C-alpha positions, 0 to 999 in steps of 0.5 A, spaced: 375 437 298 369 433 295 367 434 288 371 438 283 372 446 284 366 448 278 361 443 282 362 446 288 362 454 286 357 453 281 351 454 286 354 461 288 355 463 281 348 462 280 346 465 286 350 472 283 348 471 276 342 468 276 345 462 272 351 458 271 351 456 264 353 462 259 359 464 262 365 460 260 370 459 266 376 454 267 378 452 274 385 450 277 383 443 277 381 443 270 373 443 272 369 447 268 362 451 268 358 454 262 359 452 254 366 450 251 368 456 248 376 459 245 374 465 249 374 463 256 375 466 263 381 462 267 381 462 274 388 459 276 389 460 283 384 459 289 387 466 291 382 469 286 376 467 289 380 470 296 380 476 293 373 476 290 371 474 298 374 480 300 373 485 294 367 482 290 366 485 284 370 489 279 376 491 284 377 484 286 377 481 279 382 486 277 387 485 282 386 477 281 388 479 274 393 484 275 396 478 280 395 472 274 390 469 278 385 470 272 387 470 265 382 472 259 384 467 254 383 467 247 380 474 244 380 479 250 375 484 248 370 477 246 371 474 253 370 481 256 364 482 252 361 474 254 363 476 261 360 483 261 353 480 258 353 474 263 354 480 269 349 485 266 354 489 263 357 490 270 362 486 274 359 490 280 352 486 279 356 481 283 357 486 289 350 488 288 347 482 289 351 479 295 347 480 302 347 478 309 344 471 308 349 469 303 355 469 308 354 463 311 354 459 304 361 463 302 365 462 309 363 454 308 365 455 300 371 459 302 373 453 307 372 447 302 376 451 297 382 452 303 382 460 301 379 462 308 384 467 312 386 475 311 385 479 305 391 478 300 395 484 299 393 488 293 398 488 287 404 493 289 401 496 282 395 499 285 395 507 286 396 510 293 396 517 291 395 522 298 394 529 300 388 535 298 383 532 292 386 535 286 391 539 289 398 540 285 402 535 289 396 530 288 395 531 281 402 530 279 402 524 283 396 521 280 399 523 273 406 520 274 403 514 276 400 513 269 405 516 265 411 515 267 412 508 267 417 508 261 417 511 254 419 505 251 413 501 254 409 506 251 412 507 244 410 499 243 403 501 242 402 507 241 406 508 234 410 512 231 407 518 233 407 517 240 400 520 241 396 518 247 389 520 245 383 519 240 385 519 233 381 521 227 380 515 222 378 519 215 377 512 212 377 505 213 383 504 210 387 509 214 392 507 219 394 509 226 400 513 224 396 517 219 390 517 223 393 520 229 396 526 224 389 527 222 387 528 229 392 533 230 391 536 223 383 537 224 385 541 231 389 545 228 383 547 222 378 548 228 383 553 232 385 557 225 392 556 226 396 561 221 404 563 221 406 567 227 400 565 232 402 563 239 399 556 241 399 553 249 397 545 249 395 543 256 397 536 257 402 536 251 404 528 252 410 526 248 409 533 244 405 531 238 400 537 237 406 542 239 411 540 234 405 539 229 403 546 229 409 548 229 412 544 223 405 545 219 402 552 221 408 556 223 405 558 230 410 558 237 408 553 241 409 551 249 407 544 251 406 543 258 405 536 262 406 533 269 410 527 266 417 528 267 418 522 262 414 525 257 417 532 258 424 530 257 422 525 251 418 531 248 425 535 248 429 530 245 423 530 239 423 537 239 431 538 237 431 532 233 426 536 228 430 542 229 424 546 232 427 549 239 426 556 236 419 555 236 417 549 241 418 549 248 416 543 253 415 545 260 414 540 266 408 545 269 401 545 272 397 549 268 395 553 274 402 555 274 402 558 266 403 566 267 405 567 259 400 569 254 395 571 251 396 566 247 392 566 240 390 558 241 389 553 247 388 546 246 388 541 251 388 533 248 386 528 253 388 531 259 381 533 261 379 527 265 385 529 270 381 536 272 376 534 277 368 536 278 371 542 283 376 545 279 372 546 272 371 553 274 378 554 275 380 550 269 376 554 264 377 560 268 385 559 267 384 558 260 380 564 258 385 568 262 390 565 258 387 567 251 387 573 247 381 577 245 378 572 239 383 566 241 380 560 241 380 554 245 379 547 243 378 542 249 378 534 247 376 530 253 373 523 254 366 525 257 360 521 260 353 520 256 350 520 263 353 524 270 359 527 272 365 526 277 369 522 279 370 515 277 368 509 283 374 509 288 373 501 288 374 500 280 379 497 277 380 504 273 381 508 279 386 503 283 390 501 277 390 506 271 387 513 273 387 514 280 383 521 282 380 520 274 373 524 273 369 524 267 364 529 265 358 530 261 359 534 255 353 539 256 355 541 263 362 542 260 359 547 255 355 550 260 361 551 264 365 554 259 359 559 257 357 561 264 364 564 264 363 568 258 367 563 253 363 562 246 362 555 244 362 554 237 363 547 235 362 540 239 364 534 235 363 526 238 369 522 236 366 516 240 368 511 235 374 514 233 376 512 240 374 505 240 378 504 233 384 507 236 384 503 243 383 496 238 389 498 235 393 500 241 391 493 244 393 489 238 400 493 237 401 492 245 399 484 244 404 483 238 409 486 242 408 482 249 415 479 250 418 486 249 412 490 253 413 485 259 421 485 259 420 493 259 415 494 264 413 488 268 408 482 267 403 486 272 404 493 268 402 489 261 397 486 264 393 492 267 394 496 260 391 490 256 385 490 260 384 497 261 385 498 253 380 492 252 375 494 256 375 501 254 374 500 247 368 496 249 365 502 253 366 506 247 363 502 242 357 500 246 356 507 248 358 507 255 363 512 254 364 518 249 369 523 247 368 530 245 371 536 242 369 542 244 371 549 240 370 555 244 372 563 242 374 568 247 369 574 244 373 580 242 371 587 243 363 588 241 362 581 241 366 580 235 368 572 235 372 572 228 369 565 227 368 563 219 361 563 217 360 556 216 363 549 219 366 547 211 370 554 212 372 552 219 375 546 217 378 549 211 383 544 208 389 541 211 396 543 210 398 536 210 397 530 206 394 524 211 400 520 209 405 525 211 409 523 217 409 530 220 409 528 227 412 522 227 418 522 231 422 515 230 
């Protein structure tokens, strides 16, 4: 091979990005492109190039990172930001700019680098869910792929509350655990929970909301999840805080719940798994489970534009959330109201989720040896990349998260809602520092 790897690849990088001088890259032979920077993309193996030739764009890059053939050196969020800026905010700009006329040059380059041949086998962590789209069986498999990777692994970065959704930071000096407790309490107040009421928590995770509502608002809670590992640990938490008489955790699909009616229903961080084709069924089922005058709070990641499935060839679909779908909040509101549910409050927590994710990334990186020992290097790398990129997406407004509060009107259209938002939120029943949802 004549010349360094950087010299050989520079023309291709220029053709794809329009330049080769702003993206710091170091190759396996030590040669570099772009400016010197502590935040650098490190291409450790020619196999990374082969992956990109067979899967240009985000998927090829993701596979190479998971396999350890590409590293992000320095501050991972700064490195990703630099790469996004160079690629016009989209790694798939690479795939979009490849043309048939580029193929001879690509083949010639691949030959010089010794990477011609069959496509590399994707890392085994790549998801392969089968069956009817959003069938109960396929949804359960998709949930298991993401959540059943070890409770101990999740505990390394989620913190004491074991809460895997956006926290609520009431001030800049609030820590992650306090912010998660504040989020649960905010939802309880929006739902108007009082002693003796009943709550269904759809997608209950490790039981944080169900436990908080029962312990601080005196309600009887049922939490449902499609992760067996979550259900097992959530039941243990319920027992540890002596709430087995008021909190029940089930491994159950929301479509199979026949209890009710419930005075309140919460769904926190589960909505991303409900497909666009299932929205009417989802909201109809929730409404059927609500008592007249009952309230439902839907807390879900949203898209500023468009709705529906994430790209099939995206990193997040293949490695993080198979079959994941995001919905534009206006369509969510419309879907609810078309079924007779009255929307009473909509709140965006976009900046809060960015801050939550930054906490998670810091925690994961701080416990890296333990994370690798528990989940394996590839799995730990997947979560590090996905959470860092997600934080940047929330900060840039490419992704958002909304809490939508609705009421199921009673006789004569009565809502039973307070007259003002300040009355709706009322006063918290727990101080921000009280570890009400902490489990260990």
